[in-house]
DSSP file (Angstrom, degrees, kcal/mol; ACC not computed):
  #  RESIDUE AA STRUCTURE BP1 BP2  ACC     N-H-->O    O-->H-N    N-H-->O    O-->H-N    TCO  KAPPA ALPHA  PHI   PSI    X-CA   Y-CA   Z-CA
    1    1 A X              0   0    0      0, 0.0     2,-0.2     0, 0.0     0, 0.0   0.000 360.0 360.0 360.0 135.6   11.2 -122.0  -62.4
    2    2 A X        -     0   0    0      1,-0.1     2,-0.1     0, 0.0     0, 0.0  -0.504 360.0-107.2 -81.1 151.3   14.7 -122.7  -61.3
    3    3 A X        -     0   0    0     -2,-0.2     2,-0.3     2,-0.0    -1,-0.1  -0.413  32.5-155.1 -77.6 156.2   15.4 -124.4  -57.9
    4    4 A X        -     0   0    0     -2,-0.1     3,-0.5     1,-0.1     4,-0.1  -0.936  22.4-137.4-130.4 152.7   16.8 -122.4  -55.1
    5    5 A X  S >  S+     0   0    0     -2,-0.3     3,-1.5     1,-0.2    15,-0.2   0.607  86.5  91.5 -81.4 -11.8   18.8 -123.3  -52.1
    6    6 A X  T 3  S+     0   0    0      1,-0.3    14,-2.5    13,-0.1    15,-0.3   0.849  92.3  38.0 -55.1 -37.0   16.7 -120.9  -49.9
    7    7 A X  T 3  S+     0   0    0     -3,-0.5    -1,-0.3    12,-0.2     2,-0.2   0.402  96.0 102.4 -97.8   3.1   14.2 -123.6  -49.0
    8    8 A X  S <  S-     0   0    0     -3,-1.5    12,-0.1     1,-0.1     9,-0.0  -0.608  79.7-104.0 -84.9 146.6   16.7 -126.5  -48.6
    9    9 A X        +     0   0    0     -2,-0.2     2,-0.3    10,-0.1     9,-0.2  -0.262  45.0 178.0 -61.1 156.6   17.8 -127.7  -45.2
   10   10 A X  E     -A   17   0A   0      7,-2.0     7,-3.3     9,-0.2     2,-0.5  -0.955  27.7-116.8-152.8 170.5   21.3 -126.7  -44.1
   11   11 A X  E     -A   16   0A   0     -2,-0.3     2,-0.7     5,-0.2     5,-0.2  -0.959  15.1-167.9-118.1 129.3   23.7 -127.0  -41.2
   12   12 A X  E >  S-A   15   0A   0      3,-3.1     3,-2.2    -2,-0.5     2,-0.4  -0.915  72.4 -52.6-115.6 100.4   24.9 -123.9  -39.2
   13   13 A X  T 3  S-     0   0    0     -2,-0.7    -2,-0.0     1,-0.3     0, 0.0  -0.569 122.3 -24.6  62.4-121.0   27.7 -125.2  -37.1
   14   14 A X  T 3  S+     0   0    0     -2,-0.4     2,-0.6    -3,-0.1    -1,-0.3   0.220 118.4 102.8-104.4  15.0   26.1 -128.2  -35.3
   15   15 A X  E <   -A   12   0A   0     -3,-2.2    -3,-3.1    80,-0.0     2,-0.5  -0.870  64.1-143.2-104.0 124.5   22.6 -126.8  -35.7
   16   16 A X  E     -A   11   0A   0     -2,-0.6     2,-0.4    -5,-0.2    -5,-0.2  -0.716  16.6-162.4 -84.2 128.5   20.4 -128.4  -38.4
   17   17 A X  E     -A   10   0A   0     -7,-3.3    -7,-2.0    -2,-0.5    35,-0.1  -0.920  20.7-142.1-113.1 137.5   18.1 -125.8  -40.0
   18   18 A X  S    S-     0   0    0     75,-0.4     2,-0.3    -2,-0.4    -1,-0.1   0.718  86.0  -7.4 -73.1 -19.4   15.0 -126.8  -42.0
   19   19 A X  S    S-     0   0    0      2,-0.2    -9,-0.2    -9,-0.1   -12,-0.2  -0.927  74.5-102.0-158.1-179.4   15.7 -124.0  -44.5
   20   20 A X  S    S+     0   0    0    -14,-2.5     2,-0.5    -2,-0.3   -13,-0.1   0.175  77.3 117.9-100.5  17.5   18.0 -121.0  -45.0
   21   21 A X        -     0   0    0    -15,-0.3    31,-2.0    28,-0.2    30,-1.0  -0.740  43.8-169.3 -87.4 128.3   15.5 -118.3  -43.9
   22   22 A X  E     -b   52   0B   0     -2,-0.5     2,-0.6    29,-0.2    31,-0.2  -0.974  14.9-145.5-123.4 130.1   16.5 -116.4  -40.8
   23   23 A X  E     -b   53   0B   0     29,-2.8    31,-2.3    -2,-0.5     3,-0.1  -0.822  24.1-137.1 -91.5 122.7   14.2 -114.0  -39.0
   24   24 A X        -     0   0    0     -2,-0.6     2,-0.1    29,-0.1    32,-0.1  -0.353  30.9 -84.5 -77.2 160.3   16.3 -111.1  -37.6
   25   25 A X        +     0   0    0     30,-0.1     2,-0.4    -2,-0.1    31,-0.2  -0.387  45.9 178.7 -69.1 139.7   15.7 -109.8  -34.1
   26   26 A X        -     0   0    0     28,-0.2     2,-0.3    -2,-0.1    30,-0.2  -0.976  29.8-124.4-140.5 123.7   13.0 -107.2  -33.5
   27   27 A X        +     0   0    0     -2,-0.4    43,-0.1     1,-0.2    31,-0.0  -0.548  30.5 175.1 -71.7 127.1   12.1 -105.7  -30.2
   28   28 A X        -     0   0    0     -2,-0.3    -1,-0.2    41,-0.1    42,-0.1   0.656  27.0-144.2-107.4 -22.0    8.4 -106.3  -29.5
   29   29 A X        +     0   0    0      1,-0.1    41,-0.2    40,-0.0    40,-0.1   0.917  60.4 123.8  57.2  47.0    8.0 -105.0  -25.9
   30   30 A X        +     0   0    0     39,-0.3     2,-1.3     2,-0.1    10,-0.2   0.306  30.3 109.0-117.6   6.4    5.5 -107.7  -25.0
   31   31 A X    >   -     0   0    0     38,-2.3     3,-2.5    37,-0.2     5,-0.2  -0.677  59.5-151.8 -91.3  88.6    7.3 -109.2  -21.9
   32   32 A X  G >  S+     0   0    0     -2,-1.3     3,-1.7     1,-0.3    -2,-0.1  -0.379  86.1   4.0 -60.4 132.4    5.1 -108.1  -19.0
   33   33 A X  G 3  S-     0   0    0      1,-0.3    -1,-0.3    -2,-0.1     3,-0.1   0.728 128.3 -75.1  58.5  23.0    7.4 -107.9  -15.9
   34   34 A X  G <  S+     0   0    0     -3,-2.5    38,-1.8     1,-0.2     2,-0.5   0.738 102.9 128.6  64.4  23.9   10.3 -108.8  -18.3
   35   35 A X    <   -     0   0    0     -3,-1.7    -3,-0.2    36,-0.2    -1,-0.2  -0.943  64.8-118.2-112.8 126.4    9.1 -112.4  -18.4
   36   36 A X        -     0   0    0     -2,-0.5     2,-0.2    36,-0.3    48,-0.1  -0.368  45.1-177.9 -60.1 143.9    8.5 -114.1  -21.8
   37   37 A X     >  -     0   0    0     -7,-0.1     4,-2.1    45,-0.1     3,-0.2  -0.665  42.2 -80.0-138.3-177.6    4.8 -115.1  -22.0
   38   38 A X  H  > S+     0   0    0      1,-0.2     4,-2.7     2,-0.2     5,-0.2   0.871 123.1  58.4 -61.1 -39.1    2.2 -116.9  -24.1
   39   39 A X  H  > S+     0   0    0      1,-0.2     4,-2.0     2,-0.2    -1,-0.2   0.907 109.5  44.6 -57.3 -41.8    1.8 -113.8  -26.4
   40   40 A X  H  > S+     0   0    0     -3,-0.2     4,-2.6     2,-0.2     5,-0.3   0.875 110.3  54.0 -71.1 -37.7    5.4 -114.1  -27.2
   41   41 A X  H  X S+     0   0    0     -4,-2.1     4,-2.4     1,-0.2    -2,-0.2   0.924 111.3  46.6 -62.4 -42.4    5.2 -117.9  -27.7
   42   42 A X  H  X S+     0   0    0     -4,-2.7     4,-2.5     2,-0.2    -2,-0.2   0.912 110.5  53.1 -64.4 -42.7    2.4 -117.3  -30.2
   43   43 A X  H  X S+     0   0    0     -4,-2.0     4,-0.6    -5,-0.2    -2,-0.2   0.940 114.9  39.8 -58.9 -50.0    4.3 -114.5  -32.0
   44   44 A X  H >< S+     0   0    0     -4,-2.6     3,-0.7     1,-0.2    -1,-0.2   0.867 112.9  55.3 -70.2 -35.7    7.4 -116.7  -32.5
   45   45 A X  H >< S+     0   0    0     -4,-2.4     3,-1.7    -5,-0.3    -2,-0.2   0.908 103.9  55.5 -60.2 -43.4    5.4 -119.8  -33.3
   46   46 A X  H 3< S+     0   0    0     -4,-2.5    -1,-0.2     1,-0.3     3,-0.2   0.709 111.4  44.6 -63.3 -19.9    3.6 -117.9  -36.1
   47   47 A X  T X< S+     0   0    0     -3,-0.7     3,-1.6    -4,-0.6    -1,-0.3   0.229  78.4 109.9-106.5  11.5    7.0 -117.0  -37.6
   48   48 A X  T <   +     0   0    0     -3,-1.7    -1,-0.1     1,-0.3    -2,-0.1   0.270  48.3  92.0 -81.7  15.8    8.5 -120.5  -37.3
   49   49 A X  T 3  S+     0   0    0     -3,-0.2    -1,-0.3    45,-0.1   -28,-0.2   0.783  72.6  88.8 -67.8 -27.4    8.4 -121.0  -41.1
   50   50 A X  S <  S-     0   0    0     -3,-1.6    45,-0.2     1,-0.1   -28,-0.2  -0.417  83.8-134.2 -66.7 144.0   11.9 -119.6  -40.9
   51   51 A X  S    S+     0   0    0    -30,-1.0    44,-1.8     1,-0.2     2,-0.4   0.835  92.0  24.9 -66.5 -33.2   14.7 -122.1  -40.3
   52   52 A X  E     -bc  22  95B   0    -31,-2.0   -29,-2.8    42,-0.2     2,-0.5  -0.999  65.6-165.9-137.3 133.4   16.2 -119.9  -37.6
   53   53 A X  E     -bc  23  96B   0     42,-2.3    44,-2.6    -2,-0.4     2,-0.6  -0.972   8.2-156.1-115.5 127.5   14.6 -117.2  -35.5
   54   54 A X  E     - c   0  97B   0    -31,-2.3   -28,-0.2    -2,-0.5    44,-0.2  -0.935  27.2-128.3-103.5 122.2   16.9 -114.8  -33.6
   55   55 A X  E     -     0   0B   0     42,-2.7     3,-0.1    -2,-0.6   -30,-0.1  -0.022  26.3 -87.5 -65.4 166.4   14.9 -113.4  -30.6
   56   56 A X  E     -     0   0B   0    -31,-0.2    43,-0.6   -30,-0.2    -1,-0.1  -0.291  69.7 -65.6 -61.8 160.0   14.4 -109.8  -29.7
   57   57 A X  E     - c   0  99B   0     41,-0.1     2,-0.4    43,-0.1    14,-0.4  -0.274  59.5-165.9 -53.8 130.7   17.1 -108.3  -27.4
   58   58 A X  E     - c   0 100B   0     41,-2.7    43,-2.2    -3,-0.1     2,-0.4  -0.987  15.5-127.8-129.6 127.0   17.0 -110.0  -24.1
   59   59 A X  B     -d   72   0C   0     12,-2.4    14,-2.2    -2,-0.4    15,-0.3  -0.577  10.2-163.0 -82.0 130.1   18.8 -108.7  -21.0
   60   60 A X  S    S+     0   0    0     -2,-0.4     2,-0.3    41,-0.2    -1,-0.1   0.433  80.0  36.5 -80.7  -0.1   21.1 -111.0  -19.0
   61   61 A X  S >  S-     0   0    0      1,-0.1     3,-1.2    14,-0.0     4,-0.4  -0.995  77.5-122.5-152.8 147.3   20.9 -108.6  -16.1
   62   62 A X  G >  S+     0   0    0     -2,-0.3     3,-1.1     1,-0.3    51,-0.3   0.859 117.1  57.9 -60.2 -32.1   18.4 -106.3  -14.3
   63   63 A X  G 3  S+     0   0    0      1,-0.2    56,-0.4    53,-0.1    -1,-0.3   0.668  98.6  61.1 -69.7 -16.6   20.9 -103.5  -15.0
   64   64 A X  G <  S+     0   0    0     -3,-1.2    39,-2.2    39,-0.1    -1,-0.2   0.498  79.5 101.3 -93.2  -4.6   20.6 -104.3  -18.7
   65   65 A X    <   +     0   0    0     -3,-1.1    43,-0.1    -4,-0.4    46,-0.1  -0.540  31.2 142.7 -76.0 147.2   16.9 -103.5  -19.0
   66   66 A X        +     0   0    0      1,-0.4    42,-0.4    -2,-0.2     2,-0.2   0.429  49.5  65.1-152.1 -36.4   16.1 -100.1  -20.4
   67   67 A X  S >  S-     0   0    0     40,-0.1     3,-1.1     1,-0.1    -1,-0.4  -0.627  93.6 -85.3 -95.6 157.4   13.0 -100.3  -22.7
   68   68 A X  T 3  S-     0   0    0     63,-0.4   -37,-0.2     1,-0.2    -1,-0.1  -0.357 103.2  -6.5 -59.4 134.3    9.5 -101.1  -21.5
   69   69 A X  T 3  S+     0   0    0      1,-0.2   -38,-2.3   -39,-0.1     2,-0.3   0.718  83.1 155.1  55.6  32.4    8.7 -104.7  -21.3
   70   70 A X    <   -     0   0    0     -3,-1.1    -1,-0.2   -41,-0.2   -12,-0.1  -0.656  44.8-110.2 -82.5 148.2   11.8 -106.2  -22.8
   71   71 A X        -     0   0    0    -14,-0.4   -12,-2.4    -2,-0.3     2,-0.2  -0.372  29.2-158.9 -77.1 158.3   12.5 -109.7  -21.7
   72   72 A X  B     -d   59   0C   0    -38,-1.8   -36,-0.3   -14,-0.3   -12,-0.2  -0.705  17.1-157.9-119.8 176.2   15.3 -110.9  -19.5
   73   73 A X        +     0   0    0    -14,-2.2   -13,-0.1    -2,-0.2   -38,-0.1  -0.035  70.0  92.8-145.1  33.3   17.0 -114.2  -18.9
   74   74 A X  S    S+     0   0    0    -15,-0.3     2,-0.3   -13,-0.0   -12,-0.1   0.486  76.9  61.3-108.6  -5.9   18.5 -113.7  -15.4
   75   75 A X  S  > S-     0   0    0      1,-0.1     4,-2.4   -14,-0.1     5,-0.2  -0.844  83.3-119.2-119.9 158.1   15.6 -115.1  -13.3
   76   76 A X  H  > S+     0   0    0     -2,-0.3     4,-2.7     1,-0.2     5,-0.2   0.888 115.4  55.7 -64.0 -36.2   14.1 -118.6  -13.2
   77   77 A X  H  > S+     0   0    0      1,-0.2     4,-2.1     2,-0.2    -1,-0.2   0.894 109.6  46.7 -63.5 -37.2   10.7 -117.2  -14.2
   78   78 A X  H  > S+     0   0    0      2,-0.2     4,-2.8     1,-0.2   -42,-0.2   0.908 111.3  50.5 -69.8 -41.8   12.3 -115.7  -17.3
   79   79 A X  H  X S+     0   0    0     -4,-2.4     4,-2.0     1,-0.2    -2,-0.2   0.905 111.9  48.5 -60.8 -42.0   14.2 -119.0  -18.1
   80   80 A X  H  X S+     0   0    0     -4,-2.7     4,-1.6     2,-0.2    -1,-0.2   0.900 110.7  51.2 -66.0 -41.4   10.9 -120.9  -17.8
   81   81 A X  H  X S+     0   0    0     -4,-2.1     4,-1.8    -5,-0.2     3,-0.2   0.930 110.2  48.1 -59.4 -47.6    9.2 -118.3  -20.0
   82   82 A X  H  X S+     0   0    0     -4,-2.8     4,-3.2     1,-0.2     5,-0.2   0.857 106.1  59.0 -63.8 -34.4   11.8 -118.7  -22.7
   83   83 A X  H  X S+     0   0    0     -4,-2.0     4,-2.3     1,-0.2    -1,-0.2   0.896 106.8  47.4 -61.3 -37.7   11.6 -122.5  -22.5
   84   84 A X  H  X S+     0   0    0     -4,-1.6     4,-1.8    -3,-0.2    -1,-0.2   0.874 113.0  48.1 -69.2 -37.4    7.9 -122.3  -23.4
   85   85 A X  H  X S+     0   0    0     -4,-1.8     4,-1.9     2,-0.2    -2,-0.2   0.933 113.4  47.7 -66.4 -46.7    8.7 -119.9  -26.3
   86   86 A X  H  X S+     0   0    0     -4,-3.2     4,-3.2     1,-0.2     5,-0.2   0.904 109.1  53.2 -63.2 -40.1   11.5 -122.2  -27.5
   87   87 A X  H  X S+     0   0    0     -4,-2.3     4,-2.0    -5,-0.2    -1,-0.2   0.900 107.1  52.8 -62.3 -39.2    9.3 -125.3  -27.2
   88   88 A X  H  < S+     0   0    0     -4,-1.8     4,-0.4     2,-0.2    -1,-0.2   0.905 113.3  43.1 -62.7 -40.7    6.6 -123.5  -29.4
   89   89 A X  H ><>S+     0   0    0     -4,-1.9     5,-1.7     1,-0.2     3,-1.3   0.907 113.3  50.9 -73.1 -42.8    9.2 -122.8  -32.1
   90   90 A X  H ><5S+     0   0    0     -4,-3.2     3,-2.0     1,-0.3    -2,-0.2   0.825  98.9  66.4 -61.8 -31.2   10.8 -126.2  -31.9
   91   91 A X  T 3<5S+     0   0    0     -4,-2.0    -1,-0.3     1,-0.3    -2,-0.2   0.713 102.2  48.7 -64.4 -19.6    7.4 -127.8  -32.3
   92   92 A X  T < 5S-     0   0    0     -3,-1.3    -1,-0.3    -4,-0.4    -2,-0.2   0.276 123.5-104.5-101.2   8.8    7.3 -126.4  -35.8
   93   93 A X  T < 5S+     0   0    0     -3,-2.0   -75,-0.4     1,-0.3    -3,-0.2   0.548  80.9 123.8  83.7   7.3   10.8 -127.6  -36.7
   94   94 A X      < -     0   0    0     -5,-1.7     2,-0.3   -77,-0.1    -1,-0.3  -0.535  51.8-133.9 -97.6 167.1   12.5 -124.3  -36.4
   95   95 A X  E     -c   52   0B   0    -44,-1.8   -42,-2.3   -45,-0.2     2,-0.4  -0.814  13.9-151.4-117.1 158.9   15.5 -123.3  -34.2
   96   96 A X  E     -c   53   0B   0     -2,-0.3     2,-0.4   -44,-0.2   -42,-0.2  -0.997   8.9-169.2-137.6 134.5   16.0 -120.2  -32.1
   97   97 A X  E     -c   54   0B   0    -44,-2.6   -42,-2.7    -2,-0.4     2,-0.4  -0.931  24.0-130.1-113.3 145.1   18.9 -118.2  -30.9
   98   98 A X  E     -     0   0B   0     -2,-0.4     2,-0.7   -44,-0.2   -41,-0.1  -0.792  10.8-141.6 -97.7 136.2   18.6 -115.6  -28.2
   99   99 A X  E     -c   57   0B   0    -43,-0.6   -41,-2.7    -2,-0.4     2,-0.4  -0.855  16.6-146.1 -94.8 116.6   20.1 -112.1  -28.8
  100  100 A X  E     -c   58   0B   0     -2,-0.7     2,-0.4   -43,-0.2   -41,-0.2  -0.674  22.6-179.5 -82.9 136.9   21.6 -110.8  -25.6
  101  101 A X        -     0   0    0    -43,-2.2     2,-0.5    -2,-0.4   -41,-0.2  -0.994  21.3-171.5-143.0 129.9   21.2 -107.1  -25.1
  102  102 A X        -     0   0    0     -2,-0.4   -37,-0.2   -43,-0.1   -38,-0.1  -0.986  14.9-155.0-117.9 118.2   22.4 -104.7  -22.4
  103  103 A X    >   -     0   0    0    -39,-2.2     3,-1.9    -2,-0.5   -39,-0.1   0.656  21.8-177.0 -75.4 -14.3   20.9 -101.3  -23.0
  104  104 A X  T 3   -     0   0    0      1,-0.3    15,-0.2   -41,-0.1    -1,-0.2  -0.283  68.1  -5.5  59.2-131.0   23.5  -99.4  -21.2
  105  105 A X  T 3  S+     0   0    0      1,-0.2     2,-2.0    13,-0.1    21,-0.3   0.637 114.8  87.5 -76.6 -12.4   22.8  -95.6  -21.0
  106  106 A X  S <  S+     0   0    0     -3,-1.9     2,-0.3    34,-0.1    -1,-0.2  -0.571  79.2  90.3 -84.1  77.6   19.8  -95.9  -23.3
  107  107 A X        -     0   0    0     -2,-2.0    34,-0.6    34,-0.2     2,-0.3  -0.932  61.2-142.3-159.3 171.5   17.5  -96.6  -20.3
  108  108 A X    >   -     0   0    0    -42,-0.4     3,-2.1    -2,-0.3     4,-0.1  -0.974  25.4-127.0-149.6 140.9   15.3  -95.1  -17.6
  109  109 A X  G >  S+     0   0    0     -2,-0.3     3,-1.6     1,-0.3     7,-0.1   0.784 107.9  66.5 -59.4 -28.0   14.9  -96.2  -14.0
  110  110 A X  G 3  S+     0   0    0      1,-0.3    -1,-0.3   -44,-0.1    24,-0.2   0.685 101.5  49.4 -65.8 -16.2   11.1  -96.4  -14.5
  111  111 A X  G <  S+     0   0    0     -3,-2.1     2,-0.3   -45,-0.1    -1,-0.3   0.274 106.3  71.6-102.8   9.7   11.7  -99.3  -16.9
  112  112 A X  S <  S-     0   0    0     -3,-1.6   -49,-0.1    -4,-0.1   -50,-0.1  -0.808  90.6 -88.9-123.6 159.9   14.0 -101.2  -14.5
  113  113 A X    >   -     0   0    0    -51,-0.3     3,-1.7    -2,-0.3    -1,-0.1  -0.265  52.7 -96.8 -62.5 160.0   13.6 -103.2  -11.3
  114  114 A X  T 3  S+     0   0    0      1,-0.3    -1,-0.1    -4,-0.1    -2,-0.1   0.815 119.8  36.6 -52.8 -43.5   13.9 -101.2   -8.1
  115  115 A X  T 3  S+     0   0    0      2,-0.1    -1,-0.3     0, 0.0   -52,-0.1   0.339  88.9 118.9 -96.3   6.2   17.6 -101.9   -7.3
  116  116 A X    <   -     0   0    0     -3,-1.7     2,-0.4    -7,-0.1   -53,-0.1  -0.360  52.3-144.7 -73.5 156.0   18.9 -101.8  -10.9
  117  117 A X        -     0   0    0     -2,-0.0     2,-0.7    27,-0.0    26,-0.1  -0.978  11.3-129.3-125.2 131.4   21.5  -99.2  -11.9
  118  118 A X        +     0   0    0     -2,-0.4    26,-2.9    24,-0.1     2,-0.3  -0.723  41.2 175.1 -78.6 116.3   21.8  -97.5  -15.2
  119  119 A X  E     +e  144   0D   0     -2,-0.7     2,-0.3   -56,-0.4    26,-0.2  -0.899  12.8 163.6-127.3 154.5   25.4  -97.9  -16.2
  120  120 A X  E     -e  145   0D   0     24,-2.1    26,-2.5    -2,-0.3   -16,-0.1  -0.946  55.0 -89.2-156.8 170.4   27.5  -97.1  -19.2
  121  121 A X  S    S+     0   0    0     -2,-0.3     2,-0.3    24,-0.2    24,-0.1   0.846 111.8  10.0 -58.0 -33.0   31.2  -96.8  -20.2
  122  122 A X  S    S-     0   0    0     23,-0.2     2,-1.8     2,-0.1    21,-0.2  -0.936  84.6-101.9-141.5 164.1   31.1  -93.1  -19.1
  123  123 A X        +     0   0    0     -2,-0.3     2,-0.6    19,-0.1    22,-0.1  -0.449  68.1 139.8 -87.5  64.4   28.7  -90.8  -17.3
  124  124 A X        -     0   0    0     -2,-1.8     2,-0.3    20,-0.1    19,-0.2  -0.946  50.2-132.6-113.7 119.4   27.4  -89.1  -20.5
  125  125 A X        -     0   0    0     -2,-0.6    17,-0.2    17,-0.1     2,-0.1  -0.512  23.4-126.1 -69.6 129.0   23.7  -88.3  -20.7
  126  126 A X        -     0   0    0     15,-0.5    14,-0.3   -21,-0.3     2,-0.2  -0.436  25.8-111.0 -71.2 151.9   22.2  -89.4  -24.0
  127  127 A X  S    S+     0   0    0     -2,-0.1     2,-0.1    12,-0.1    -1,-0.1  -0.531  77.6  20.6 -75.4 149.5   20.3  -86.8  -26.0
  128  128 A X  S    S-     0   0    0     -2,-0.2    12,-1.6    12,-0.1     2,-0.3  -0.452  84.5 -70.0  97.6-164.7   16.6  -87.2  -26.3
  129  129 A X  E     -F  139   0E   0     10,-0.2     2,-0.3    -2,-0.1    10,-0.2  -0.859  25.6-145.0-135.6 165.3   13.9  -89.1  -24.4
  130  130 A X  E     -F  138   0E   0      8,-2.7     8,-2.4    -2,-0.3     2,-0.3  -0.963  24.6-115.7-132.0 146.9   12.7  -92.6  -23.7
  131  131 A X  E     -F  137   0E   0     -2,-0.3   -63,-0.4     6,-0.2     2,-0.3  -0.661  28.9-172.1 -84.2 137.4    9.1  -93.9  -23.2
  132  132 A X  E  >  -F  136   0E   0      4,-1.4     4,-1.5    -2,-0.3   -21,-0.1  -0.962  26.5-134.9-125.4 146.2    8.2  -95.3  -19.8
  133  133 A X  T  4 S+     0   0    0     -2,-0.3    -1,-0.1     1,-0.2   -22,-0.1   0.866 105.2  38.2 -68.0 -34.0    4.9  -97.1  -19.1
  134  134 A X  T  4 S+     0   0    0    -24,-0.2    -1,-0.2     1,-0.1   -23,-0.0   0.800 130.7  23.3 -89.7 -28.5    4.4  -95.3  -15.8
  135  135 A X  T  4 S-     0   0    0      1,-0.3    -2,-0.2     3,-0.0    -1,-0.1   0.405  91.4-138.4-119.7  -0.1    5.6  -91.8  -16.6
  136  136 A X  E  < S+F  132   0E   0     -4,-1.5    -4,-1.4     2,-0.0    -1,-0.3  -0.448  70.7   6.4  72.9-150.0    5.3  -91.5  -20.4
  137  137 A X  E    S+F  131   0E   0     -6,-0.2     2,-0.3    -2,-0.1    -6,-0.2  -0.466  75.4 180.0 -68.3 135.1    8.2  -89.7  -22.2
  138  138 A X  E     -F  130   0E   0     -8,-2.4    -8,-2.7    -2,-0.2     2,-0.1  -0.979  31.5-107.8-135.1 144.8   11.2  -89.0  -19.9
  139  139 A X  E     -F  129   0E   0     -2,-0.3   -10,-0.2   -10,-0.2     2,-0.2  -0.423  46.3-101.6 -63.8 147.5   14.6  -87.4  -20.5
  140  140 A X        -     0   0    0    -12,-1.6   -32,-0.1   -14,-0.3     2,-0.1  -0.520  39.0-132.9 -67.8 139.8   17.4  -89.8  -20.3
  141  141 A X        -     0   0    0    -34,-0.6   -15,-0.5    -2,-0.2     2,-0.5  -0.421  28.2 -91.7 -83.9 166.8   19.2  -89.6  -17.0
  142  142 A X        -     0   0    0    -17,-0.2   -17,-0.1    -2,-0.1   -24,-0.1  -0.710  47.7-134.2 -76.4 126.4   23.0  -89.5  -16.6
  143  143 A X        -     0   0    0     -2,-0.5     2,-0.4   -19,-0.2   -24,-0.2  -0.351  19.4-102.1 -80.0 161.3   24.3  -93.0  -16.3
  144  144 A X  E     -e  119   0D   0    -26,-2.9   -24,-2.1   -21,-0.1     2,-0.3  -0.689  38.6-117.7 -75.8 131.0   26.8  -94.3  -13.7
  145  145 A X  E     -e  120   0D   0     -2,-0.4     2,-0.2   -26,-0.2   -24,-0.2  -0.566  35.6-115.8 -69.8 132.2   30.3  -94.6  -15.3
  146  146 A X        -     0   0    0    -26,-2.5     2,-0.2    -2,-0.3    -1,-0.1  -0.480  25.2-149.7 -74.9 136.3   31.2  -98.3  -15.0
  147  147 A X     >  -     0   0    0     -2,-0.2     4,-2.5     1,-0.1     5,-0.2  -0.492  34.8-100.2 -90.9 169.5   34.2  -99.2  -12.9
  148  148 A X  H  > S+     0   0    0      1,-0.2     4,-2.6     2,-0.2     5,-0.2   0.885 127.6  53.7 -57.6 -37.8   36.4 -102.2  -13.6
  149  149 A X  H  > S+     0   0    0      2,-0.2     4,-2.5     1,-0.2    -1,-0.2   0.898 107.6  50.0 -62.9 -40.9   34.4 -104.0  -10.9
  150  150 A X  H  > S+     0   0    0      2,-0.2     4,-2.8     1,-0.2    -2,-0.2   0.917 110.7  50.0 -60.6 -44.3   31.1 -103.2  -12.7
  151  151 A X  H  X S+     0   0    0     -4,-2.5     4,-2.4     2,-0.2    -2,-0.2   0.933 111.3  48.2 -62.4 -46.3   32.5 -104.4  -15.9
  152  152 A X  H  X S+     0   0    0     -4,-2.6     4,-1.8     1,-0.2    -1,-0.2   0.912 112.5  48.9 -59.2 -43.7   33.6 -107.7  -14.3
  153  153 A X  H  X S+     0   0    0     -4,-2.5     4,-1.8     1,-0.2    -2,-0.2   0.922 110.3  50.6 -64.6 -43.6   30.3 -108.1  -12.7
  154  154 A X  H  < S+     0   0    0     -4,-2.8    -1,-0.2     1,-0.2    -2,-0.2   0.889 108.9  51.6 -61.5 -40.6   28.4 -107.5  -15.9
  155  155 A X  H  < S+     0   0    0     -4,-2.4    -1,-0.2     1,-0.2    -2,-0.2   0.872 108.4  52.3 -64.6 -36.3   30.6 -110.0  -17.7
  156  156 A X  H  <        0   0    0     -4,-1.8    -1,-0.2     1,-0.3    -2,-0.2   0.849 360.0 360.0 -67.3 -34.6   29.8 -112.6  -15.0
  157  157 A X     <        0   0    0     -4,-1.8    -1,-0.3    -5,-0.1    -2,-0.2   0.536 360.0 360.0 -66.5 360.0   26.0 -112.0  -15.4
């Protein structure tokens, strides 16, 4: 059998990887109250044979949540949860990058915190429905068209 570089260590920028295998992001919907938890730490630990794991989409803002149980990274509880997940992955010699995701108009208020706002570039209702834990399948609502102030605020988040 010929040797392959796939299992050899490599450097990605200034990050040392134990091999060249990368796990792509996959939304798991396991973050109860949008907080990374032990179930997620176990999930990522079990996949830490990969040199690099890219996490599931993670919202930097309450307004960026849209699907049931997706994680965020805008509160201290979420940061602490991700720290435990990252520690689990690092303990196996793997590295982890977080995928930031803002769902925009593909959202429903039932999947968001009380004061969050569904925003998008324009007030165009998406076709179809979205699943919510509390109400089941729901039609997508019409999002709020983002103003320049909304865009600036979102960038700051």
